[in-house]
C-alpha positions in Angstrom: 16.1 -20.4 -17.6 16.1 -18.6 -14.4 12.9 -17.8 -13.0 12.6 -13.8 -12.2 12.9 -12.7 -8.5 10.1 -12.0 -6.8 8.6 -8.3 -7.0 9.0 -7.8 -3.1 11.2 -9.8 -0.9 11.7 -9.2 2.9 14.0 -11.2 4.9 14.7 -11.1 8.7 12.9 -7.2 8.5 13.4 -5.2 12.6 12.2 -2.2 13.5 12.6 -0.8 17.4 11.4 2.5 18.2 13.5 4.3 21.1 12.5 5.2 24.1 11.2 8.8 24.4 10.9 11.1 27.1 8.3 13.7 27.1 7.7 17.5 28.4 6.9 15.7 32.2 9.6 13.4 32.6 7.9 10.4 31.5 9.2 7.6 29.3 8.3 5.3 26.8 9.5 2.1 26.6 11.0 1.5 23.1 8.9 -0.7 21.2 9.7 -3.3 18.8 7.5 -3.2 16.1 9.1 -5.4 13.9 10.1 -8.7 14.9 12.5 -10.4 12.1 9.7 -10.4 9.6 10.1 -12.2 6.1 7.8 -12.4 3.3 7.6 -12.1 -0.3 4.9 -11.1 -3.4 5.7 -12.5 -7.0 5.4 -9.9 -9.5 1.7 -9.7 -10.4 0.2 -10.8 -6.9 -2.1 -9.2 -4.4 -0.3 -10.0 -1.1 -2.8 -9.3 1.4 -1.4 -8.3 5.3 -4.3 -8.5 7.8 -4.1 -8.1 11.4 -5.0 -5.8 14.1 -4.2 -2.1 15.2 -0.6 -2.4 16.6 0.3 -5.5 14.9 3.1 -3.8 12.9 1.5 -3.4 9.4 1.8 0.3 8.8 5.6 0.4 9.9 6.1 -2.7 7.6 4.1 -0.7 4.5 6.2 2.6 5.0 9.6 0.5 5.2 8.7 -1.1 2.2 8.6 2.7 0.4 11.3 3.9 2.4 9.4 6.2 4.5 10.4 4.2 7.6 14.2 3.0 7.9 14.3 -0.5 9.1 16.9 -1.5 12.6 17.7 -4.7 10.5 16.8 -7.0 7.9 16.6 -6.5 4.0 13.8 -5.4 1.5 14.3 -6.1 -2.4 12.7 -4.8 -4.6 12.5 -6.4 -8.2 15.5 -8.0 -6.8 17.5 -4.9 -5.7 17.9 -4.0 -2.0 15.9 -0.6 -1.6 18.7 1.5 -1.2 20.1 0.9 -4.6 17.2 2.0 -6.2 17.0 5.1 -3.8 20.5 6.2 -4.9 19.4 7.5 -7.9 16.9 10.9 -8.2 13.5 9.4 -7.8 14.4 6.1 -9.0 12.7 4.4 -5.4 9.7 6.1 -6.7 9.5 4.9 -10.1 9.6 1.3 -8.6 7.4 1.5 -5.6 4.5 4.0 -4.2 2.0 4.4 -2.0 -1.5 4.7 -1.3 -2.7 6.4 2.0 -5.8 5.4 4.4 -7.2 8.8 4.1 -7.6 9.6 0.7 -8.6 13.5 1.7 -5.5 14.4 3.8 -3.2 12.7 1.4 -3.4 15.2 -1.2 -2.4 19.3 -1.0 -5.5 21.4 -0.3 -3.7 23.8 -2.3 -2.8 22.1 -5.4 -5.5 20.9 -7.9 -5.6 17.4 -9.1 -3.1 19.0 -12.0 -0.7 20.0 -10.3 -0.8 16.8 -8.1 -0.5 14.7 -10.8 1.8 16.5 -12.6 4.7 16.7 -10.1 5.8 12.8 -10.1 5.0 13.1 -14.3 7.8 15.9 -14.2 10.4 14.5 -11.5 9.7 10.9 -11.5 9.2 10.2 -15.1 11.3 13.2 -16.5 8.3 14.0 -19.2 7.8 17.4 -21.0 4.9 19.6 -20.7 3.5 18.1 -23.9 4.0 14.6 -22.8 2.3 15.5 -19.3 -0.7 16.7 -21.1 -1.4 13.3 -22.7 -0.2 11.2 -19.9 -2.7 13.2 -17.5 -5.5 12.2 -19.6 -4.3 8.7 -19.7 -4.4 8.5 -15.9 -7.9 10.3 -15.4 -9.2 7.9 -17.9 -7.2 4.9 -15.9 -9.0 5.7 -12.9 -12.3 6.2 -14.4 -12.8 10.0 -13.8 -13.4 13.0 -16.7 -10.7 14.9 -17.4 -12.5 18.1 -15.7 -11.5 16.5 -12.5 -7.9 18.0 -13.3 -8.6 21.2 -12.6 -10.5 20.7 -8.9 -9.0 21.0 -5.8 -9.5 18.1 -2.7 -12.2 19.8 -1.0 -14.6 19.5 -4.7 -13.9 15.6 -4.4 -15.8 13.0 -2.9 -14.0 10.7 -0.7 -14.0 7.9 -3.7 -12.8 10.4 -6.1 -9.9 11.4 -3.7 -8.6 7.9 -3.5 -9.0 7.7 -7.1 -6.3 10.4 -7.3 -4.1 9.1 -5.1 -4.4 6.0 -7.1 -3.5 8.0 -10.0 -0.6 9.5 -8.5 0.6 6.4 -7.6 0.4 5.3 -11.4 2.0 8.6 -12.7 5.3 7.5 -12.6 5.1 3.5 -13.9 5.7 1.7 -10.5 5.1 -2.0 -10.8 4.5 -2.4 -6.9 1.9 -0.7 -5.5 1.3 -0.5 -1.5 -1.9 0.2 -0.4 -2.3 1.1 3.6 -5.7 0.6 4.4 -7.2 1.9 1.1 -11.0 1.7 1.4 -11.1 2.1 5.4 -12.5 5.8 4.9 -14.9 4.8 2.6 -18.3 3.9 2.6 -19.1 0.6 1.6 -20.6 1.1 -2.0 -17.4 3.1 -2.6 -15.2 0.7 -1.2 -16.5 -2.2 -4.1 -15.9 0.3 -6.9 -12.3 1.1 -5.9 -11.7 -2.5 -5.0 -13.0 -3.2 -8.5 -10.9 -0.3 -9.9 -7.9 -1.9 -8.2 -8.2 -5.2 -9.8 -8.7 -4.2 -13.2 -5.3 -2.0 -13.1 -3.7 -5.0 -11.5 -4.7 -6.8 -14.6 -4.1 -4.4 -17.4 -0.8 -3.4 -16.4 0.7 -6.4 -14.2 0.7 -4.6 -11.2 1.8 -6.2 -7.8 0.0 -5.2 -4.7 0.9 -5.2 -1.1 -2.5 -4.8 0.5 -2.7 -3.8 4.1 -6.0 -4.2 6.1 -7.7 -5.4 9.2 -10.8 -5.4 7.2 -10.8 -9.5 6.7 -13.7 -9.6 4.0 -11.8 -6.9 1.5 -8.4 -9.0 1.8 -10.2 -12.3 1.0 -12.2 -10.3 -1.8 -9.0 -9.1 -3.1 -5.9 -11.0 -2.3 -4.4 -13.7 -4.0 -2.3 -14.6 -0.9 -2.7 -13.4 2.8 -0.1 -12.8 5.3 -1.5 -12.7 9.2 0.7 -10.4 11.5 0.3 -10.5 15.1 2.9 -8.6 17.7 5.0 -7.6 14.9 5.5 -11.0 13.2 3.9 -12.8 10.2 2.0 -16.1 12.2 0.6 -17.6 9.1 0.5 -17.5 5.3 -1.4 -18.7 2.9 -4.5 -18.4 0.2 -7.3 -16.7 1.4 -9.3 -19.6 1.7 -7.2 -21.7 3.7 -6.7 -19.0 6.0 -10.5 -17.6 6.5 -11.8 -21.1 6.5 -9.4 -23.1 8.0 -7.1 -20.9 10.2 -3.9 -22.7 12.3 -2.5 -20.7 14.3 -4.3 -19.5 17.3 -4.2 -15.6 16.6 -5.6 -16.2 12.9 -8.5 -18.0 14.5 -9.4 -15.4 17.3 -9.4 -12.9 14.5 -11.4 -14.9 12.4 -13.6 -15.5 15.2 -13.9 -12.1 15.9 -15.7 -11.1 12.7 -19.1 -10.6 13.4 -21.8 -12.4 12.1 -24.4 -10.3 9.7 -28.1 -11.7 10.8 -30.0 -13.4 8.6 
C-alpha cells in the first residue's frame, strides 16, 4: 500500500525579481528571493518557517498560494502541481488558502463579515443561499464568534476578531492547506495566545495542514511540529522545534536563537 503524497511539496523553487528603474533613472539590481528551496509538509502537520525580514519567507508563502509565480522549480499540493489545481475556476482556492499578517487591511472595509464570507462559499464552494446561511453559522461557531458578528464591518472589529474572520474566510471553501503569514504579529500577546489556541483546535478537528510563517521563534516553537529556517532565500536547517531551538547546528540558526532577548527573572 503506497503512502499518500505530502500535502505540500516544494522542489528547487527559485524566484528572481528583475531589475527595476525609477523615475530618476536609478536602477535596482535583480533580487533572487528564493534560491532553490525544497521542503515538504505532511498532511495534518504544522511546518513553521522562520527567518529574518528579507529571508524569503513571504515570497515562499505567496508562491504556495499562486500570488507569486516562481522563476523555476515545482510546487505540489496534494501530489498535484499548482498549475493543475489552478486550471479550473476557483479550484486552487479550494485546496489552499492564505491568512494575512494584518487582519484589518486584509478585509474589505466596505463589506460586512457576511459578504466577505459568502463570496468563497458562492464562488469556490458553489453553495446556494440556503446552504450559505447554514455554513456561515458553522464558520462563526468554528472561530468562536457569535453569529451577530456577521452583520458587522471591519471597523467594528478588534484585531483578534478580525483575524478570526480571516481564518473563517480561509476555512470557507474547505481547503485543507492553510498558509499563515505572520498571522499573530499584529496582535497583543494575550490575543496571540487565543488565536494560536484556536488554530491548534481547528487543526485537530479538521486535519488541516499549516505552513506557518513567522519571525517570532517563541510563537513557532509553540505551534509547529517541524521547523525550517530560512536565510537569504535558502533553507539552512530543518527539524523538530526542540532540536532547532535548543541545539541548532547551522551558524545562522545559532545567531537567530541567540538574538532572542532573555526575560529578566
